[in-house]
N, C-alpha and C positions, 0 to 999 in steps of 0.2 A: 219217293219224294212227292210232296204235295206243293203244287204251284198255286199260291193263293189268288183269289179274285183280284186283289189289289195289284199283284205283280202282273197278272194277265192284262188287266186294264192299262197299267202303266206302259207295258211293252206295246200294246196296240195303239195307245195314244202317241207314243214316240215314233212308231212306224208311220202314223198319219202325218206327224209334223215333219218327219224326214222326207216324205214324199211331196210336201207342199212348199211352194216358194213363199217367203215372208212369214208373217204371223197368222195364227189361227185362234179364234175365240174358243172358249170352253164350250159354248153352244154348238159350234161347228164340229168340233172334235167329238163331243158327246153324241150328236145326231149321226155323224158318219159311222161311228164305231158302236152305236147302240149301248152307250154307257150312261148310267144315271148321272146327271149334271153335277149334283152336290158331291157325290162320291168322287167324280173325276176332279172337281175343283180341289178337294183335299189331297188327292194323289199328286196333282200338278204342283201344289204347294210344297209337298215333300221333295219332288223332283227339282223344284226351283231352289229350295234350301240346300240341296246337295250339288247344285251347280250344273245340273243336266239340261235344264231349260232356263230361258230368260223370259221375262214378261214385261209388257208395256201397257200402261193404262190409256184409256181414251178411245175415241171412235175407231181409230185405225190400230188399236192395240191388240193384244193377244199374247199367245205363247209361241216360242220358236225354240228349236234346239240350240243349245249353247255351243255345241261343237259339231263338226262334220259327222254324219252318220257312221262313217268308217271308224271313228274314234270313240264311239259310245258302245261299250260292251253290254251284253245282256246281264252279266253279273253285276255291273254297276247299278243297273236298274233294280234288280232284286234287292241289293243292299240298301238302296235309297228308300224303298217303300216297305221293306220287311225286315231289315237288319241283316245280321250275319247269314251266310248261306246255309250253314249247318249249326243246329243247336240240339243239345240233349238235355231235356228238362230245364231249359233256360240257360244252360251253360254252353260255352263253346267247347268243341270236342277235346281240345288239349287241356281244358280245365277239369275234366271228369276224372274220377278215380274210383276204383273198385277193389275189393279184397278177394282173396281166395280164387275161386274158379273164374271169375270175371276180371281178374287183374290186368289182362291184356286187351280188354275191350276198348279202352281209349285209343289204342293203335288202329283199330278198325274204324272208329269214328273219325279219326284224323285222315285216314286213307279215303274215306267217303268224301270228306270235305275237299281233298285234293282232286278227286275225280269230278266233283261238281265244278270246281274252279277250272279244270281242264276243258270243260265244255262251255260253261257260261261266260268265262272271262275271255275265251278265244273266239267268241262269235259276236260280231258287231251288228248294229241295226242295219247297216248296209248289206251285210251277209244275208240277213233274213229277207230284206227287200228283194235282193237279186236271186236268192235261192242258191248262191254259190258259197258253200261252206268250206272251211279249211279241210284239208285232206283227212286229218284224223277224225273229224266229225262225219265226213262222207263215209269213212270206213265203218263207223258205228252204225250209220243208217242202213248200210248194206249187210250187216250181220244177219245170219240166217233167221234168228228169232227176234230181230229188232222190232218188228211190227206185230208181234204176237203177245197176247196176255200170258202171264204165268201165275 
């Protein structure tokens, strides 16, 4: 799985907003998280369009989370800035089809999407801020090879 720069920056920006009272400017978020300002502004626009943040113009304006950090899943953030969690040549896993030897491959792609959902949709911004993940995530993190490259 490849986590895009857009997703990484979006998660980091929302973690920043989750930890701040009130609104924060694009400049403040960008400086704090070392994210290019224009790139961040485009990401925040996507997040606003999907209802994850709200914005207010003016001297006291800026961005803030639209919901409590415990209600915002990492999966929602992925989808807001990058679209569906799993794609195979631009198709969603259940839209793929193959013949002959690969005829059962769509089942694997669907299972992969389910696994991604089980992690990304079950972890909230608050979970990441606190480092207290759901039990099934903690089990994944303590697997013998979890922190090793393969």
